[in-house]
Every structure is written in C-alpha cells, then in structure tokens.
N, C-alpha and C positions, 0 to 999 in steps of 0.2 A: 377125466383129463384133468388135473389141475390148472388153475387160471393165475399166469403169474402177471401180476398186474399195479397197476400203479398204488400207492396208499393213498394219496391228496394229489389233484391238479385240478390247477382255476379252467372256471370255462372259458372258451377262445372271445375275443372282442372281435368287433368287423376291422377290418385290415383296411387303412388307409392314405392319404396321403402324410410323407414323415418318413422321418429316419427310423435306425435299428433304433430295437428297444426292447425292452420287458414291458412283459404288458400291463397296464399302467391300473388302477385302484381296483387293489388288492388280487390282481393277477400277475404277481410276480413270479408265480411258480412256472409258467408259460415263455421260452422265449423266442419272437421271432425273429428271422435273420432280416439284414438287408435286404435279400434276394426277393422275399414275403412281400416286402412297403412297394405298391407302385407310386411311382415319384410323380409330382408336377413337371409334365411335359412328355410321359409314357403315354400317355392313353394313342392309341394308333400306331404307334411307335416302335416301344418297347414291353416286353412281357414278363412276367412275374413267374417266381416262383410261389407254390400253396400250400406250404409246410409249415410247421411249427414244432416245437422240441420243447417237450416235458424237464425241467430242472430237476423233479423230485421223483428221481431212479430209486429209490427204496421201496423196497414192495416186501410181504408177506415168504416171498419164496427167493428172494434176492441170494443168499446161499446158493441155489441151484443152478445159476446161469444169469442171461441176462433179463432182466427186469421189458416189463410190457406183454402185448400178444406176441406169442410166438405161432410159427406157421400150424403148428397140430391143433392151437386152440382154434383158429380160423378154419382149420377144412370141421373142425367136428362143428364147430357153431355154423356154421352156412351147410353142414351135409353134405357133404362132397370127398372124391379122393383126389388127392391133387392126381396129374400125368402128364398131357399136353402133346405137341406134338409140332412138327416144324419151327420155324422162327419168328419171337416178338419183338420188335424196333421198340425201343427206348427211344426220345427225340430229346435231348438238352442243351443247355448252352456251356460252353466254354469247357478247359480244360479237366477230365478228372484220374491224374496220373495212379492213382494207385486202385483205379477201375476191379483192377484182374486179381491183384491182392487181395479185395476188401471181399468183393462178392465169392472166394477160396471163404475167408473166414468165415462169410457167413456160410455159409453151404456146410461146412464140417460140422461147427456148432448144432447145424439143425439136423446133419444126418444125409445132404439134400447132395444126387451131384456134381461134379463139377466138369464132368467130360462123360460123353458115349464113346461108341466104336466109330466114329467120325472124324473124333478131336475134341475141343475145349467148347464147352457150353455158354461161353461168355467170350463177345470179341469186342472190341472200340472201332469204330470207324468216326473219321476227322471228314465231314462233309466239305470246307471248303481248308485247308491246310489245317496245322496243330493252335489252336489258338493259347491265350494266356488261360491261367487260374483264375477262380473265383468261387472261394468257400462254401459260402452260401450255396451256390448253381450245382459246386458239391455233392453236399447235403444231399441234392434234389437228383441225383445221380447214384448217388449211393441206396436212398431209397426206392427209386422205382426199378433198378434193375434187380434188388432182390427181392422183393415183393413182386414180382413178375414171377422170377422163378422159384418163391416159397408157393406160388399155386398154378403156377407150369412146370416142374422141377422139369419134366425130359422134353423142353422145347429149349433152342437154341437162344440165348439173349444176344442181340445187337444191339450197344450202345452207340446212338448215332449224334456227335458234338457243333453243334452248329461256333462258328464262328463267334457269336455275340446274340443277348438275347433279344437282340432287333428282329424284328416281325420277318423281315428280310432272311436274315440269315437263321433263322429257324426253319421260315418256308421252304428254303431251298433246302436245309438238311427233311424236312418231308418228303421231299422228290426222293433226295438221296435215300431214304427208309425205305421205303413203298417199294422202290427199284427192286431192291435187295433181294436174291434168291432163295426163294421159301417162305419170304415174309406172312403172316398171315393176320400180324395186329400190331398197329405200332401206339404206341403210348405218347401223351403229352403232358405233362403234371403240368403244365404252362398257360396264361392266359394273361387278360387283359382287361380292360373297364369295354365296353361297345361302344366300336366308331362309327360312323355312317357310312364308311367306304367298306367297315366287313366283309358285304355280299360277294366283293368283287375280289377275293380270295376262298370263297367256300368252296370252287375249279380241285383246291390244292388237296380234296378230301375225298373228289368224287370215287365212288366205286361204281361194280357191277360185280352183281348178286354178291355173296358172302366168303369169297376166299381171302379178301381182305379187308380189315375193318378200323375206323381210328376212335381212340376213347381221351377223352382230356377231362380236369378236375373241371368241375362247376363253380370251385372258387370257394373264399373260406370268410368273404363274408356276407352272412345268412342273410336270405331272399335278395340279394342281389345276385346279377349275371355277366358271366366275361365270355370273352373270345377267345379259342373258338370251340368252348364249351357250346353253346350255341347255336351252330353250323347244327345246319339240315343234316350234314352227314356222318354228324362226329357224335358218337353215345356217352353223353356228360353224366359224368359217373359223381353222384353226391353222396351226402357221409351222415353216419350215424353215430347213436354214443351204445356200442356192445356190452352187455355184463351178464356173467354168470350170477345169478341168484335161487339157492335154494337148488341148487343140482341145474338149472334149465336157464338159457339162453335167454336172455330178453335184450330185445331193440327202442331207441324210441329217436327220433330226428334229435340228428346234434343242430344245435345254435347256430355253429357257423356255419351248415351246409347251404352253397348257394346256391339260385334256383329262380323262379318266376320266369315270365312270358320275359322273350326277346325284344329288345326295341325295336330290332328293323328285319327281322327272319321273320318270314310267313310262316304261318302253320303248316309241313307237310302232311301229305296223304296219312300216312300212315297214324298219325296222330289222332285219326279222327275217330277212332273207338274210345279217347278220353272225353269226348264233349269239346262241348264249349267254354271249357274249365281256362283253358290258355286263347280263348277268344280267336284272332284273325293271327296270332303270332306262335311262334315255337317256343313248345313250354318246356323247360329243363327243370330240375336232372331228370336221365327216365332210369335207370337203377344208380343203387348206392353200396356204400362198404362202409366198416368202421372206421369215424375218421376225427374224432373226440381226442383230444391228448389224453380227459382223464384212463381213456381205457387203449390208448394208441399202440403203436407195434416197435418190436425190439429190433434195431439198424447198427448196422455194424460204418462207420468211416474212420479210417484213420489221418483224416485231416483237418487239424486244431484250426477250428473256426469262433474267435470270439471266445478263448477257452473251451469249446466243446471237444471234445473229443474219444474217440472210441467206441463204445456202446452206450445208442442214446434211443430215447424213447420217442418217437414220429405221429406225428397228428396232420389232421387237413386231408384236404377232399385230393391234394399229390400223395396220400395214402391208397384212395379210393382205383385211382385212375389203371397205375399199373396192374394191382389184384385181381380188379376184374376183369382188365384186357387176357391176364394168367388165366383167372376161372373159364372165361370165354374159349380162348386154347383150349384148357383139357377138356372142357364139354365139346368140342369140334372134333376131338380126337378117338370118344367115341360115340356120338351120336350124329348123325346125318341128315342135316340138311339142304333143304331146299337150296340148289347152288342160283336158280333166280332170284332171291332173295335177298335184301343185304342183311346188317344184324341187327336195323336198327324196325326193321322190321319185322326177324323173327323174333323180336322182344315183344313188338306192341300186337302180333296177329295170335296170339295163340290166349286171349284174355280169360278163355272157360278154364284153364288149366294153371291158371296164378297161383291159387292157394297151396298147390303142391310142388310150384315151382319156384315159386317167389315167399318170403315174408310180405305180408302187408305188415309196413312198421307203421303202430298209432302211436301217437301220443310226441309230446317236445314240437317247440318251433321254432323257423328257424326269422328276423326280421319281422314280416307281419304274416307269416304263412303258418301254418300249423300242420305238422304231417298228422292227416286221417287216413280213415277206409281210405281203401282203393287209392288212386293215383293221384298224389300232390306235388304242389310246390319245393317242399323241403327235402323228400326222398324218393319221388319219382312214382314205376310199379312198385319199388319196394326193396328187398335185401337178398340176396341168393338162396335158392334151396336147393339142392343137389345142380346136375347136369344137364336137367331138361331143361326145355325150351329156353335154351342162349345160343 
C-alpha cells in the first residue's frame, strides 16, 4: 500500500497562551488555529481543541488524491480491519453547518459507506439550541467525525455540539452524548490545563462495564497534561509519528504528545500494573495513534478558516481520540469482552499479550519524557495492533 505523506512539515512546538499564529522559530509549515490556543483566563473555564494543520500539501502521490494518511494506510499500519457497530458520539462545540456534506465527501473519496439499512451514518445533535459557528471548532468537528468513521465505518457517528467551548456547556453535551440510543464510545478531542476543581467533574465520565467508554486527547504540549484526558474514567489518547520505511511501518513518540502524572487525580487501581512510574497520581496517555503533522491524516472541511479550506492534512492528539474510539468500536464488533470491565481495565489487564496487541513505541521525546520500552508518559501502552485486547 502506497502511503500519501507530506514532503516536509515542521515539528509542532508546545501550545501556550497567545493568539492564532503560524508556528514560529522555523516551524512556519504548521498552522495553529485560534481554537487550539489556550488563552489567559481559560484554565478551568474553557476548553481548546488539539489539532494543527500542515501547510505543505504536496506529496509524492499528490495527483492521486488528498495528501496525508488515508484510512487504508492506517488500517494497514495498525493491522486491523475497520468494521464497527452501534454508535460513536463525538462531542465538540459551536455549529458545523456542512457536517453532513463534508462527511459524505470524505466517505465517498475513500469508498466508505454513508448509510446502512437503518439510514444515514451521520447525525448532528445540538445539546442546548443551535450555536454560532467557529471555524477552528468546525475543523475539529470535521476531523473527529471523519476519522471515527475511517476506523469504524459501520458505526453510526453522532456529532453532539455544545453551545460554546465552556466546560459547563461541553459537559452538558457529554451528558446528551452518553444518553444517545446505542452509543458505545464518546470522543472528546478538547481539553484544558489541569485545575484544582477538576475532580468534581469526573462523575461525567463514570461507567459500569465496557458498554460505554470515553476518549479524550492527551494534549499537544509534550510532557504536559490536560483535563479531561487525565480523568480516571477517560482513555487518554497520545500521539506518535508513523512512517513507512523500507516497506515497514515504524513509530516513535511524537514531540507534541501530552502526558505525565496528573497534578490532582490519584492513581487508579487499573494502573497498578505499570508500577510506581506515575507515583500516586494518574498517568497519561493510555495508548496512542499517529498525531505528528509530518505524517498527518487527510481531512475534508468545506468551511474556510483563515484561508484554509477543502482537503487538509491534520495532526495533533485530536486525531488520536476519535480514531482510537473507532478502533475500539471495531474491536467490540468482533470480540466479546467482559461486561464487568471498563475499557481502561481491559487495556491494562492483559499485559501478557501486549506484544501482539500493541506496538511498543520506543524512541522519541515529548517534553522531559522519553518513549521507552513498556509503558511511558509519551505513548502509554503503545499504539494499536490488531483488534484484540481493546
């Protein structure tokens, strides 16, 4: 399978307080939208997205279609057959008027279904009335619905849109999402710096068994943590750099992959198998997916945003969250797992088979952390292999 990748893209640098900008210090090939920048006063109040966009859209196969990773590249690299069942809910903020159109363009481009015998595979739900639009969050929603669909093409995708990016509105949308008929995974590619009151929000993500699971981006500032990714009830999706070298897929930790010990969340019992690596605190991420903009994924968004429109190449752990939610959905469609275990318990309870069910990502740094053998603060358990153990 040929891989359609970028000719050259700069590595992401940590996102911090500031305004929309092209990455400085020689990183002008990557665009950071306003929505992915945490502004002063946002901590504990508002969330930001976790995507960046490559500005280098030329690739060796540019004439054959969109640049970036295609769904077929990803399924080959991660050794799984996309399938899926039930419903995946995507929680984002603000309106996305062209969601159905863009989802359809993406699906048609890659030969994915747009409907089944029960109707359309895409639906938009407003959690509290129809909100205004925000083009950065439109980009986020496009990425999320398309890549959940790419990794679980038989599952229905429901985009639940919050009135704003305040945590109050987003958590209200989470409640709407978790109560949708047939929902089995909820993906949240947003978050914000940890804050002292975050534990009071953890109840939004409680589950009994693995009939429902939550996924969130671990963040795009290497070696730092965000909420809700650190919630003990949420699967934190980290980032890697995925490459095809000499016909073989290789991965290293992505420099922007958020991770580390939580500042406030205690270590949950299911992380006992990783020993004292994270001390007495919750460690993230849990497992990872391609998030490096140098090896980013193809996304279609017809809403112009700061001059960018159409087929784009996205990176960031915003890619990881919906894609891993889709992989887990596909896994549940073919594998029976104990209904008494949560998804996080499933991920951490089968250490003896990690070698065949996960790729142990070794090499690469994020912040002060290095991707080492076994569990680490850059990629967690590692990346996906097959649909077993998920």
